[in-house]
C-alpha positions as CSV (number, residue, x, y, z in Angstrom):
1,M,-6.9,-2.9,-28.2
2,R,-9.3,-0.7,-30.2
3,S,-7.9,0.6,-33.6
4,T,-9.4,3.6,-35.3
5,P,-9.4,3.2,-39.1
6,L,-8.1,6.0,-41.3
7,I,-11.0,8.0,-42.8
8,P,-11.5,6.8,-46.4
9,G,-10.7,9.2,-49.1
10,H,-8.1,11.2,-47.2
11,E,-5.1,8.8,-47.4
12,A,-4.0,10.0,-50.8
13,E,-3.6,13.6,-49.4
14,I,-1.3,12.7,-46.5
15,P,2.5,12.0,-47.2
16,S,3.9,9.1,-45.3
17,P,5.1,8.3,-42.7
18,A,2.8,10.5,-40.8
19,V,1.0,10.6,-37.4
20,I,-2.8,10.8,-37.6
21,I,-4.6,12.3,-34.7
22,H,-8.3,11.2,-34.4
23,W,-9.8,14.2,-32.6
24,S,-13.0,12.7,-31.4
25,E,-11.1,9.9,-29.7
26,V,-8.8,12.5,-28.0
27,E,-11.8,14.4,-26.6
28,E,-13.2,11.1,-25.3
29,N,-10.0,10.2,-23.6
30,L,-9.9,13.7,-22.0
31,R,-13.6,13.1,-20.8
32,R,-12.6,9.8,-19.4
33,M,-9.7,11.3,-17.5
34,L,-12.0,13.8,-15.9
35,V,-14.5,11.1,-14.9
36,M,-11.7,9.1,-13.3
37,A,-10.2,12.1,-11.3
38,A,-12.0,13.4,-8.2
39,S,-11.9,17.0,-9.5
40,P,-10.3,19.0,-12.5
41,D,-8.1,20.7,-9.8
42,L,-6.6,17.3,-9.1
43,L,-5.6,16.6,-12.6
44,R,-2.2,17.7,-13.8
45,P,-1.8,15.9,-17.1
46,H,1.8,15.3,-18.5
47,L,2.0,16.9,-22.0
48,K,5.2,15.1,-23.0
49,T,3.1,12.7,-24.8
50,H,1.3,14.9,-27.4
51,K,3.3,18.2,-27.2
52,L,0.3,20.0,-28.8
53,P,-1.1,23.3,-27.6
54,Q,-4.6,22.5,-29.0
55,I,-4.9,19.7,-26.4
56,I,-3.8,22.0,-23.5
57,T,-6.3,24.7,-24.7
58,R,-9.1,21.9,-24.8
59,L,-8.2,20.8,-21.4
60,A,-8.2,24.3,-20.1
61,A,-11.7,24.7,-21.5
62,M,-12.8,21.6,-19.5
63,G,-11.5,23.0,-16.3
64,V,-8.1,21.5,-16.2
65,R,-5.6,24.3,-16.0
66,K,-2.6,22.5,-14.4
67,A,0.0,20.9,-16.4
68,K,3.2,18.7,-16.1
69,C,6.0,18.9,-18.6
70,A,9.5,17.6,-19.2
71,T,11.2,20.5,-21.0
72,I,11.3,24.3,-20.8
73,A,9.8,24.4,-24.4
74,E,6.9,22.3,-23.2
75,A,6.4,24.7,-20.2
76,E,6.4,27.7,-22.4
77,M,3.9,26.0,-24.8
78,A,1.6,25.1,-21.9
79,A,1.6,28.6,-20.5
80,G,0.7,30.0,-23.8
81,A,-2.0,27.7,-24.5
82,G,-4.0,28.2,-21.3
83,A,-2.5,26.4,-18.4
84,D,-2.0,28.6,-15.4
85,D,0.0,26.2,-13.2
86,V,2.9,24.5,-15.0
87,M,5.2,22.0,-13.3
88,L,8.6,21.3,-14.9
89,A,9.1,17.7,-13.9
90,A,12.8,17.9,-14.2
91,P,15.6,19.0,-11.7
92,L,16.4,22.6,-11.7
93,V,20.0,22.5,-12.7
94,G,22.3,24.4,-15.0
95,P,20.7,26.8,-17.5
96,T,17.3,25.4,-16.8
97,T,16.8,27.5,-13.7
98,G,17.5,30.8,-15.5
99,R,15.2,29.7,-18.5
100,L,12.4,29.0,-16.0
101,L,13.0,32.4,-14.4
102,T,12.7,34.0,-17.8
103,L,9.4,32.2,-18.4
104,M,8.2,33.5,-15.0
105,R,8.8,37.1,-16.3
106,A,7.2,36.4,-19.7
107,F,4.0,34.9,-18.1
108,P,3.6,36.7,-14.8
109,T,0.2,35.2,-14.2
110,V,1.2,31.6,-14.5
111,Q,2.6,29.7,-11.6
112,F,5.8,27.8,-12.7
113,S,7.6,25.2,-10.6
114,G,10.4,22.7,-10.8
115,L,12.0,19.8,-9.0
116,A,14.9,19.5,-6.6
117,D,16.5,16.4,-4.9
118,D,19.9,17.8,-4.0
119,A,20.8,20.5,-1.3
120,T,23.5,22.1,-3.5
121,A,21.2,22.4,-6.4
122,V,18.6,24.0,-4.1
123,D,21.1,26.5,-2.9
124,A,21.9,27.4,-6.5
125,V,18.2,27.9,-7.4
126,S,17.8,30.1,-4.4
127,E,20.8,32.3,-5.5
128,A,19.5,32.7,-8.9
129,A,15.9,33.6,-7.8
130,V,17.1,36.1,-5.4
131,A,19.4,37.6,-8.0
132,A,16.4,37.8,-10.3
133,G,14.2,39.3,-7.7
134,L,11.7,36.4,-8.0
135,S,10.4,33.6,-5.9
136,I,10.3,30.2,-7.5
137,R,8.2,27.2,-6.5
138,V,10.2,24.0,-5.9
139,W,8.9,20.5,-5.4
140,L,10.9,17.8,-3.4
141,D,11.4,15.0,-6.0
142,L,11.1,11.6,-4.1
143,D,12.3,8.2,-5.4
144,V,9.6,5.7,-4.7
145,G,11.3,2.8,-6.6
146,Q,12.3,3.8,-10.1
147,H,15.8,4.9,-9.0
148,R,16.1,7.5,-11.6
149,T,15.8,10.9,-9.9
150,G,14.6,11.9,-6.4
151,V,15.4,11.0,-2.8
152,A,14.0,8.1,-0.7
153,P,11.0,9.4,1.4
154,D,12.7,9.1,4.8
155,A,14.3,11.3,7.3
156,G,16.9,12.5,4.8
157,A,14.0,13.8,2.5
158,A,12.4,15.6,5.4
159,A,15.6,17.4,6.2
160,L,16.1,18.4,2.5
161,Y,12.5,19.6,2.4
162,R,13.0,21.7,5.5
163,H,16.1,23.2,3.9
164,L,14.4,24.1,0.6
165,A,11.5,25.5,2.5
166,T,13.5,28.0,4.3
167,R,15.8,29.1,1.4
168,P,15.2,32.7,0.2
169,G,13.8,32.9,-3.2
170,I,12.1,29.5,-2.9
171,V,8.6,28.5,-2.1
172,A,8.0,25.0,-1.1
173,A,5.4,23.6,-3.5
174,G,5.1,20.0,-2.0
175,L,6.2,16.5,-2.9
176,H,6.5,14.9,-6.3
177,A,6.5,11.0,-6.5
178,Y,6.6,9.3,-9.9
179,D,6.1,5.5,-9.9
180,G,6.9,4.8,-13.5
181,H,8.2,1.4,-12.7
182,L,4.8,0.1,-11.8
183,H,2.9,-1.4,-14.7
184,Q,1.6,-4.7,-13.6
185,A,-1.0,-6.2,-15.9
186,D,-3.1,-7.3,-13.0
187,P,-4.7,-4.2,-11.5
188,V,-4.9,-5.8,-8.1
189,E,-1.2,-6.4,-8.0
190,R,-0.6,-2.9,-9.5
191,A,-2.7,-1.3,-6.8
192,A,-0.9,-3.1,-4.0
193,A,2.5,-2.1,-5.3
194,C,1.2,1.5,-5.8
195,D,-0.1,1.6,-2.2
196,E,3.2,0.2,-0.9
197,A,5.3,2.8,-2.8
198,F,3.1,5.7,-1.8
199,A,2.8,4.9,1.9
200,P,6.1,6.5,2.9
201,V,5.3,9.5,0.8
202,A,2.0,10.0,2.8
203,A,3.7,9.4,6.0
204,L,6.4,12.1,5.1
205,A,3.8,14.6,4.2
206,S,2.0,14.0,7.5
207,A,5.2,14.3,9.5
208,L,6.2,17.5,7.8
209,R,2.7,19.0,8.3
210,A,2.7,18.0,11.9
211,E,5.9,19.9,12.7
212,G,4.5,23.1,10.9
213,C,6.0,22.8,7.4
214,S,3.8,23.8,4.5
215,V,3.2,20.9,2.1
216,P,0.7,22.4,-0.3
217,A,0.3,19.4,-2.6
218,I,1.4,16.0,-3.7
219,V,1.8,15.1,-7.3
220,A,1.8,11.3,-7.9
221,G,1.9,8.8,-10.6
222,G,1.5,8.5,-14.3
223,T,-1.0,6.6,-16.7
224,P,-0.6,3.1,-15.1
225,T,-1.3,4.2,-11.5
226,F,-3.7,6.9,-12.3
227,P,-6.9,5.0,-11.1
228,M,-5.0,4.3,-7.8
229,H,-3.9,7.8,-7.0
230,A,-7.2,9.3,-8.2
231,R,-8.9,7.6,-5.1
232,R,-6.5,9.6,-2.7
233,P,-7.9,12.6,-1.3
234,G,-6.0,15.8,-2.3
235,V,-3.5,14.0,-4.4
236,E,-2.8,15.5,-7.9
237,C,-2.6,12.8,-10.7
238,S,-0.5,13.3,-13.8
239,P,-1.4,10.8,-16.5
240,G,0.0,11.5,-20.0
241,T,-0.1,8.5,-22.4
242,C,-3.8,8.0,-21.9
243,V,-4.5,11.2,-23.9
244,L,-3.4,9.3,-27.1
245,W,-2.9,5.8,-25.9
246,D,-0.7,3.3,-27.6
247,A,-0.3,-0.5,-28.2
248,G,2.0,-1.0,-25.3
249,Y,-0.3,0.2,-22.6
250,A,-3.3,-1.3,-24.4
251,H,-1.5,-4.7,-24.1
252,H,-0.1,-4.3,-20.6
253,L,-3.0,-2.4,-18.9
254,P,-6.2,-3.9,-20.2
255,D,-8.2,-2.5,-17.1
256,L,-7.6,1.0,-18.5
257,D,-10.4,2.0,-20.9
258,F,-8.9,4.6,-23.2
259,L,-9.1,4.8,-27.0
260,Q,-6.5,4.7,-29.6
261,A,-6.3,8.3,-30.7
262,A,-3.1,8.2,-32.7
263,T,-2.2,6.2,-35.7
264,L,0.9,6.0,-37.9
265,L,0.1,6.2,-41.7
266,T,2.7,4.2,-43.7
267,R,2.8,3.0,-47.3
268,V,4.0,-0.1,-49.0
269,I,7.1,1.1,-51.0
270,S,8.3,-2.3,-52.2
271,R,7.6,-6.0,-52.1
272,P,10.9,-7.7,-51.4
273,G,10.0,-11.3,-52.1
274,S,7.1,-13.6,-51.5
275,G,5.2,-12.8,-48.2
276,R,7.0,-9.6,-47.6
277,L,6.2,-5.8,-47.6
278,C,8.7,-3.1,-47.3
279,L,7.2,0.0,-45.5
280,D,8.4,3.6,-45.2
281,L,8.3,3.3,-41.4
282,G,11.9,3.3,-40.2
283,H,13.6,4.4,-36.9
284,K,13.0,8.0,-37.9
285,A,9.3,7.6,-37.8
286,V,8.6,5.4,-34.9
287,A,10.3,5.1,-31.5
288,S,12.9,2.4,-31.4
289,E,14.0,2.3,-27.8
290,M,12.1,-1.0,-27.3
291,P,12.4,-4.5,-28.8
292,Q,10.2,-5.4,-31.8
293,P,7.3,-5.1,-32.4
294,R,7.5,-1.4,-32.2
295,V,4.2,-1.1,-34.0
296,V,1.1,-3.2,-34.4
297,F,-0.8,-3.5,-37.7
298,P,-4.5,-4.0,-37.3
299,A,-4.8,-5.1,-40.8
300,L,-2.0,-7.6,-40.6
301,P,-2.7,-9.6,-37.5
302,D,0.1,-12.1,-38.4
303,A,2.7,-9.3,-39.2
304,R,6.3,-10.1,-38.1
305,I,8.9,-7.4,-38.3
306,I,12.1,-8.9,-39.7
307,M,14.0,-5.7,-40.5
308,Q,14.0,-2.0,-39.6
309,N,16.4,0.7,-40.7
310,E,16.4,4.5,-40.7
311,E,13.8,4.8,-43.4
312,H,12.5,1.3,-44.0
313,M,10.6,-1.6,-42.2
314,V,10.3,-5.0,-43.8
315,V,7.4,-7.1,-42.6
316,A,6.6,-10.8,-43.3
317,T,2.9,-11.5,-43.5
318,S,0.6,-14.1,-45.2
319,L,-1.5,-11.1,-46.4
320,A,1.2,-9.6,-48.4
321,D,-0.5,-10.3,-51.7
322,E,-3.5,-8.2,-50.7
323,F,-1.3,-5.0,-50.4
324,P,0.3,-3.9,-53.7
325,V,3.0,-1.2,-53.8
326,G,1.4,2.1,-52.9
327,S,-1.0,0.7,-50.4
328,V,-1.7,2.5,-47.2
329,L,-1.6,0.9,-43.8
330,G,-2.3,2.1,-40.3
331,A,0.2,1.2,-37.7
332,V,-0.3,1.7,-33.9
333,P,3.0,2.6,-32.2
334,W,4.0,0.5,-29.1
335,H,5.1,3.8,-27.5
336,I,3.5,6.9,-28.5
337,C,5.5,9.5,-26.4
338,P,8.9,9.3,-28.1
339,T,7.2,8.6,-31.5
340,M,5.5,12.0,-31.3
341,A,8.8,13.7,-30.8
342,L,10.0,12.3,-34.2
343,H,7.4,14.0,-36.2
344,G,7.4,17.8,-36.9
345,F,3.7,17.9,-37.8
346,V,0.5,15.7,-37.2
347,H,-2.6,15.3,-39.5
348,V,-5.8,15.8,-37.4
349,I,-8.9,14.2,-38.5
350,R,-12.2,15.8,-37.1
351,G,-15.2,13.8,-38.6
352,H,-15.1,13.6,-42.4
353,E,-13.5,16.9,-42.9
354,T,-10.1,17.3,-44.8
355,P,-7.3,16.7,-42.2
356,E,-5.8,19.7,-40.5
357,V,-2.0,19.9,-40.3
358,W,-0.7,20.9,-36.9
359,P,2.9,21.5,-35.9
360,V,4.1,19.5,-33.0
361,T,5.0,22.7,-31.1
362,A,7.0,21.4,-28.2
363,R,8.8,18.8,-30.2
364,T,11.7,21.4,-30.1
365,R,13.8,22.0,-27.0
366,H,13.7,25.8,-27.5
367,L,10.8,28.1,-28.3
368,T,11.8,31.6,-27.2
369,C,13.9,31.1,-24.2
């Protein structure tokens, strides 16, 4: 795992805990994504990781104008930042449909779309779109093994796709297949599992097209399977974590060559006994949905997290004597996506300039609609 050190001289200006974004590493990760993809048109990066309009704008300047998102707020942010084709990778149910229709009115030149995996929900979307005098693009969400949302890519899925394709107010956008359960460390094993999961998706698309159904596109995968789907002609890839990278993927996916572009800045706030440091890096600063270690400390290779509370983290290390109270440490989060959602602002370092402070715009669930 490559760790980017904090720029000397700026630590004192940054309150902790904080997310530090290393912009040169972000740009290099975006460049590597483009190299891996067959075409900018086949990249639909997931912005749930960073939630920053500046990255959407940079991608648009690089020719990547499609986006995938998890919330209406993220969709609105993407449209305002330069994306002109925005997929909401969530089922269109409840108020979500009306909010997406509102975005369609607010950004008439942007193509918005959402997911469906249920006939009753499809009918409700159809009714809402017709009432609004709009047509909404809908993807059929397929379950390829994660068993979270979607329908199995079988005859039932074909029937549901035919149904949504013929409903008034709906335009069939294609097929969506997220294989987030595939993250084998061995890339050969991961590729084999990915091919096996995708085969029925490809077969479904071929069968639908053979009978005359329009299947304009297939969106598949996340960061772990990005290299595999990037080799498939015409398939849109939606990696997300690789924009910032994290310790978890760096550990589990050594074949993926992305740079660590986000660091947590934390301070030693107490020394509770010999060989221990107390840091201001509690549950409110780093994602806590996974077992420890939730962060990795490059400067403390033997660190062992022995306690974490809302505001505090106690670490045991043989190097504790080298870090007096007030010392600054860099920590690499194990899972960057939910960690970003805990921070209202990030501190962005470009070269040796004073860090810029950017709001994490789409951290909220609501912008204007």
